[in-house]
Steps between C-alpha positions, in 0.01 A plus 500: 500500500725780626193702595397217731845504660468874562154450646627222725787721616253781573299265719811375679630853555166617640477200732857553620439872553209416731737294716794740484565733789686748277334613177747766392722347231781743584509391866785269598258252661283462189478127422755381246245258359272796416788684333577195289136446399454868415813498286387180329159652426664812356727287279209288379304811404803631309530163324133508403544849351818401314340188358185680392709768327704228332186329376350820360683466165373142472142617557549783250632255241192283548281805440701615197639810673861391521736543204784249508851623425521305174185673372638853540533713191827448316709791371625467143876509454670699223430227244128506572486169688358472849788397722478697820233575754375850539667684786312517828357847561604491867 
């Protein structure tokens, strides 16, 4: 769904660039509408990346590659019972 929004923005930006007299985004006369659409496209792409990275653990869990926190190895305490999690190596 977000990919379609990015594609639509690309089309709109390209169409607007054809009509624009100034194509340099750093120029003071560059259309504000183009700046806004370009920023929106950039933000949507960042959102897509963030969401796909956030969903990676879910996909890994489905494939059996993800180890949930509660399944980590427990460290025995002095009495020989498993009470604490093993320390993270990082």
